[in-house]
C-alpha positions as CSV (number, residue, x, y, z in Angstrom):
1,M,-24.5,-7.0,-30.1
2,K,-21.1,-5.0,-30.1
3,A,-23.5,-1.7,-30.0
4,S,-24.9,-2.7,-27.2
5,L,-21.7,-3.3,-24.9
6,G,-21.2,0.3,-24.7
7,Q,-19.8,1.4,-27.9
8,M,-22.7,2.2,-30.4
9,D,-22.4,6.1,-31.1
10,A,-18.6,6.2,-29.6
11,P,-15.5,6.6,-32.0
12,D,-14.3,3.9,-33.7
13,S,-10.6,4.0,-31.7
14,R,-8.8,1.8,-34.1
15,G,-7.5,2.7,-37.0
16,E,-7.5,0.7,-40.8
17,E,-4.1,-1.1,-39.7
18,D,-5.2,-2.0,-36.4
19,E,-8.3,-3.5,-37.8
20,A,-7.2,-7.6,-37.5
21,V,-7.3,-8.8,-34.0
22,P,-3.6,-9.1,-32.4
23,W,-3.1,-12.7,-32.0
24,R,0.5,-12.6,-31.8
25,A,0.5,-9.9,-29.1
26,F,-2.5,-11.5,-27.1
27,G,-0.3,-14.9,-28.1
28,A,2.8,-13.0,-25.9
29,V,0.2,-12.1,-23.4
30,Y,-0.6,-15.5,-22.9
31,L,3.4,-16.5,-22.1
32,V,3.6,-13.9,-19.4
33,A,0.2,-15.2,-18.0
34,V,2.1,-18.2,-17.7
35,L,5.5,-17.0,-16.2
36,A,3.5,-14.8,-13.9
37,S,2.1,-17.7,-12.3
38,I,4.9,-20.0,-12.5
39,A,6.8,-17.0,-10.4
40,V,3.6,-16.5,-8.1
41,G,2.4,-19.8,-7.4
42,S,3.0,-22.1,-4.7
43,R,4.2,-25.9,-5.2
44,G,1.4,-28.0,-3.8
45,I,-1.8,-27.4,-3.3
46,A,-2.3,-23.4,-1.3
47,Y,-6.0,-23.8,-0.5
48,W,-8.2,-26.2,1.0
49,D,-10.5,-26.2,-2.2
50,A,-7.9,-27.3,-4.5
51,G,-6.8,-30.2,-2.6
52,D,-10.9,-31.1,-2.3
53,Y,-11.0,-30.5,-5.9
54,V,-7.8,-33.3,-6.5
55,K,-9.7,-35.6,-4.1
56,L,-12.6,-35.6,-6.0
57,A,-11.4,-36.0,-9.3
58,I,-9.3,-39.0,-8.2
59,R,-12.4,-40.6,-5.9
60,G,-15.5,-39.0,-7.8
61,G,-18.4,-37.2,-6.5
62,T,-19.3,-34.1,-6.6
63,S,-18.5,-30.5,-4.9
64,G,-21.0,-29.5,-2.2
65,L,-20.8,-25.9,-3.8
66,L,-23.8,-25.0,-5.6
67,L,-24.1,-27.5,-8.8
68,G,-21.2,-29.0,-7.8
69,R,-18.7,-27.3,-10.5
70,P,-19.6,-30.9,-12.4
71,L,-17.4,-29.3,-15.7
72,F,-14.3,-28.5,-13.8
73,L,-14.3,-32.1,-11.9
74,A,-15.1,-34.0,-15.1
75,A,-12.4,-32.8,-17.1
76,S,-9.8,-33.0,-14.3
77,R,-11.3,-36.9,-14.1
78,A,-10.4,-37.5,-17.3
79,M,-6.9,-36.0,-16.8
80,V,-6.9,-38.5,-13.8
81,R,-7.9,-41.2,-16.5
82,C,-5.0,-40.5,-19.0
83,V,-2.7,-40.2,-16.5
84,L,-3.3,-43.2,-14.9
85,A,-3.5,-44.8,-18.7
86,V,-0.1,-44.0,-19.1
87,G,0.9,-45.8,-15.9
88,A,2.2,-42.1,-14.0
89,R,2.6,-43.2,-10.5
90,P,-0.3,-41.7,-7.9
91,E,2.3,-38.4,-6.7
92,H,2.6,-37.2,-10.4
93,L,-1.7,-36.4,-9.8
94,E,-1.9,-32.9,-8.4
95,P,1.0,-31.8,-10.5
96,T,-0.4,-32.9,-13.5
97,L,-3.8,-31.7,-12.4
98,R,-2.3,-28.2,-11.3
99,W,0.1,-27.4,-14.4
100,A,-2.9,-28.2,-16.9
101,W,-5.4,-25.5,-15.2
102,T,-2.6,-23.2,-14.9
103,L,-2.1,-23.0,-19.0
104,A,-6.1,-23.4,-19.2
105,S,-6.4,-20.6,-16.6
106,A,-3.7,-18.6,-18.4
107,T,-5.8,-17.7,-21.6
108,A,-7.6,-15.6,-18.9
109,A,-5.3,-12.6,-19.8
110,P,-5.1,-12.9,-23.6
111,L,-9.4,-13.0,-23.9
112,L,-9.6,-10.1,-22.0
113,G,-7.9,-8.4,-24.4
114,W,-9.6,-10.0,-26.9
115,L,-12.6,-8.5,-25.6
116,A,-11.6,-4.8,-24.9
117,F,-10.3,-5.1,-28.9
118,E,-13.8,-6.2,-29.6
119,L,-14.9,-3.2,-27.4
120,R,-13.0,-0.8,-29.8
121,L,-10.6,0.1,-27.7
122,G,-7.8,0.1,-29.7
123,R,-4.5,-2.8,-30.5
124,S,-2.4,-1.0,-27.6
125,A,-5.0,-0.6,-24.9
126,S,-6.3,-4.2,-25.7
127,V,-2.7,-5.6,-24.8
128,V,-2.3,-3.6,-21.9
129,A,-5.6,-5.0,-20.4
130,G,-4.4,-8.4,-20.8
131,L,-1.2,-7.5,-19.5
132,C,-2.7,-6.1,-16.2
133,L,-4.4,-9.4,-16.0
134,A,-1.4,-11.9,-16.5
135,V,0.7,-10.1,-13.8
136,A,-1.5,-9.5,-10.8
137,P,-0.5,-11.1,-8.0
138,S,-3.8,-12.6,-7.0
139,F,-4.4,-14.1,-10.4
140,A,-0.9,-15.9,-10.9
141,H,-1.2,-17.5,-7.5
142,T,-5.0,-18.8,-7.9
143,S,-4.2,-19.6,-11.7
144,H,-1.4,-22.4,-10.4
145,Q,-3.8,-24.4,-8.4
146,V,-6.4,-26.7,-9.2
147,L,-9.1,-24.2,-9.1
148,T,-12.3,-23.3,-10.9
149,D,-11.4,-19.5,-10.8
150,G,-9.3,-19.3,-13.9
151,P,-11.0,-21.6,-15.9
152,A,-14.4,-19.9,-15.4
153,L,-13.0,-15.9,-16.0
154,A,-11.2,-17.4,-19.1
155,L,-14.7,-19.1,-20.4
156,S,-16.6,-15.7,-19.1
157,L,-14.6,-13.5,-20.9
158,A,-14.8,-15.9,-24.1
159,A,-18.3,-15.6,-24.0
160,L,-17.9,-12.1,-23.6
161,A,-16.0,-11.5,-26.6
162,V,-17.7,-13.8,-28.7
163,T,-20.8,-11.8,-27.6
164,A,-18.9,-8.4,-28.6
165,R,-18.1,-9.7,-32.1
166,A,-21.4,-11.2,-32.8
167,R,-22.5,-11.0,-36.5
168,K,-24.0,-14.0,-37.0
169,D,-27.2,-16.2,-35.3
170,A,-24.2,-18.5,-34.7
171,H,-22.1,-16.6,-32.9
172,A,-25.1,-16.0,-30.2
173,I,-25.3,-19.8,-30.2
174,V,-21.3,-20.0,-29.2
175,A,-21.9,-17.0,-26.6
176,G,-24.6,-19.2,-25.0
177,T,-22.2,-22.6,-25.1
178,L,-19.9,-20.7,-23.6
179,L,-21.6,-19.2,-20.7
180,A,-22.9,-22.5,-19.6
181,C,-19.7,-24.4,-19.5
182,A,-18.4,-21.5,-17.6
183,I,-21.2,-21.6,-15.2
184,T,-21.0,-25.5,-14.8
185,T,-17.5,-25.3,-14.1
186,R,-18.0,-21.7,-11.6
187,E,-21.7,-20.6,-10.6
188,T,-20.8,-16.9,-10.3
189,A,-20.1,-17.1,-13.8
190,A,-23.6,-16.4,-14.2
191,V,-22.9,-12.6,-13.5
192,P,-21.5,-11.6,-17.0
193,G,-24.4,-14.0,-18.5
194,V,-26.7,-10.5,-17.0
195,A,-23.9,-8.4,-20.1
196,I,-24.9,-10.9,-22.4
197,M,-28.2,-10.6,-22.3
198,A,-28.1,-7.0,-22.2
199,S,-25.9,-7.0,-24.9
200,L,-28.2,-8.9,-27.2
201,W,-31.1,-7.1,-26.3
202,S,-31.8,-5.1,-29.3
203,N,-31.2,-8.5,-31.4
204,K,-34.2,-10.4,-29.8
205,R,-33.3,-13.2,-31.8
206,R,-29.9,-13.7,-31.3
207,M,-30.8,-13.3,-27.4
208,V,-33.2,-16.3,-28.0
209,L,-31.0,-18.6,-29.5
210,A,-28.0,-18.0,-26.7
211,L,-30.6,-18.8,-24.0
212,G,-32.5,-21.3,-26.0
213,S,-29.8,-23.0,-27.8
214,G,-26.7,-22.5,-26.1
215,F,-27.2,-22.2,-22.4
216,P,-29.9,-25.3,-21.8
217,L,-28.7,-27.5,-23.8
218,T,-24.8,-27.8,-22.7
219,F,-26.4,-26.9,-18.9
220,L,-28.0,-29.8,-19.0
221,V,-25.5,-32.2,-21.1
222,V,-22.5,-31.4,-18.8
223,L,-24.3,-32.1,-15.7
224,V,-26.0,-35.3,-17.2
225,S,-22.6,-36.2,-18.3
226,A,-20.9,-35.0,-15.5
227,G,-23.0,-37.3,-13.0
228,R,-22.1,-40.6,-14.8
229,S,-18.8,-39.6,-14.8
230,A,-17.4,-40.6,-11.3
231,P,-14.8,-43.1,-11.8
232,A,-13.5,-45.9,-9.8
233,L,-10.2,-45.4,-9.9
234,T,-7.5,-47.8,-8.0
235,P,-8.8,-47.4,-4.6
236,R,-5.7,-49.2,-3.2
237,F,-3.6,-45.9,-4.3
238,F,-6.3,-43.2,-2.8
239,A,-7.6,-45.3,0.4
240,A,-7.4,-42.9,3.5
């Protein structure tokens, strides 16, 4: 719950005019994040693991890193299938994946702003928080690659923001589901899970719902579905 995230006794710095979430401002933050990625990012594969993810998305298989990044690879394979289905050439696969994950990663900036807003930092401070992430060079550069960093960060921030907003049991379930998606995108996303559980500690029912309904169910479903989705994609295009 919000109170557990640090603002139980803190005064609300938002005036009545600030109560509505500033979605338009956060939309502008998103555009800034995309433009920063375009300006800073590399045109092509810049990291060894980005190249590995592209290869795995095309040929199938799982990453050798911990849980294998199943959700990230399942989504990447789905994009590969779509690109090939419309008759695009194989050389278009990496740019398509790179731009798709750029657009997904850029959502982390407004989501950080939303989290700050739900933690009662005020409209202006929330927008500034999102902008700081949007223009951070390391974030902008890695966002414009086929990497798990940006998508996992976005999902983690979404889970934290939903937790901070939690007023219903359904919010706890959504938060647990988003956290599971984040972890099956990049395992280090388990760290924000500690904050989520701590924030729900005062409401044991919602904590159990987050753990018992969202996390394990989605975690297992994603792992099973990813294990069954390794495609056999036009080997004549991708033979070494």
